[in-house]
C-alpha positions in Angstrom: -34.3 28.2 -24.2 -36.4 29.0 -21.2 -34.8 29.9 -17.7 -35.1 31.1 -14.1 -33.0 33.6 -12.6 -33.1 35.4 -8.9 -31.4 38.5 -9.2 -30.4 41.0 -6.7 -30.1 44.5 -7.0 -27.9 47.0 -4.8 -27.8 50.9 -4.6 -30.2 53.3 -4.2 -33.2 51.6 -5.5 -35.7 51.7 -3.0 -37.9 54.9 -2.5 -37.2 56.3 -6.4 -39.7 53.9 -8.0 -37.5 51.4 -9.1 -39.9 48.5 -8.6 -42.3 50.3 -11.1 -39.4 50.3 -13.2 -38.5 46.7 -13.2 -41.9 45.8 -13.8 -42.2 47.9 -16.9 -39.5 46.6 -18.3 -39.5 43.1 -17.5 -43.2 42.8 -18.8 -42.1 44.9 -21.9 -39.3 41.9 -22.4 -42.1 39.3 -22.0 -40.7 38.0 -18.5 -42.7 36.8 -15.7 -42.0 36.8 -12.0 -42.3 39.4 -9.2 -39.8 42.3 -7.8 -39.7 43.3 -4.1 -38.1 45.3 -1.8 -35.5 43.5 0.8 -35.1 44.8 4.3 -31.2 45.5 3.6 -32.0 48.3 1.3 -31.8 46.0 -2.0 -34.3 44.8 -4.6 -34.8 41.3 -5.4 -36.1 40.0 -8.4 -37.5 36.5 -9.8 -38.0 36.3 -13.4 -38.6 33.4 -15.9 -38.6 33.5 -19.7 -36.3 33.2 -22.7 -32.6 33.1 -21.2 -31.7 36.0 -24.1 -34.7 38.1 -22.6 -33.4 37.6 -19.1 -29.8 38.5 -20.0 -31.3 41.9 -21.8 -33.1 42.6 -18.6 -29.8 42.2 -16.4 -28.5 44.8 -18.5 -31.6 46.9 -17.9 -31.0 46.4 -14.3 -27.2 47.4 -14.3 -28.4 50.9 -16.1 -31.0 51.3 -13.5 -33.9 53.7 -13.8 -33.6 57.4 -13.8 -33.8 58.5 -10.4 -31.9 55.0 -8.9 -28.3 54.4 -8.6 -27.2 50.7 -9.0 -23.9 49.7 -7.6 -24.1 45.9 -8.2 -26.5 43.3 -9.5 -25.9 39.5 -8.5 -27.6 37.0 -10.6 -28.3 33.3 -10.1 -29.6 31.1 -12.8 -31.8 28.4 -11.9 -33.8 25.5 -13.4 -36.6 26.9 -15.5 -40.2 25.7 -13.5 -42.8 28.1 -15.2 -44.2 29.3 -11.8 -45.6 32.2 -13.0 -48.3 33.9 -14.6 -46.9 37.7 -15.0 -44.8 39.7 -13.7 -45.9 41.6 -10.7 -44.7 44.0 -7.7 -44.7 42.4 -4.3 -44.8 43.7 -0.8 
């Protein structure tokens, strides 16, 4: 079943290549959406795809990338809207 989620990742996730890591992992899992840095130092992701793949993606985000240090992940599942064609970094 397809789902949509807004995900906020806190910690040392800006200035360490985290968005590129997120884009690579989301694309590998076949998810669509975007990732962007937020003014408060967190990173926001919106993703769409199979709920099981989104759950896998959340586990990847919790581990983080090589140079990041994730201290928290907030997830809010939403109604699937099929509004993205791919996964991209937004500035």
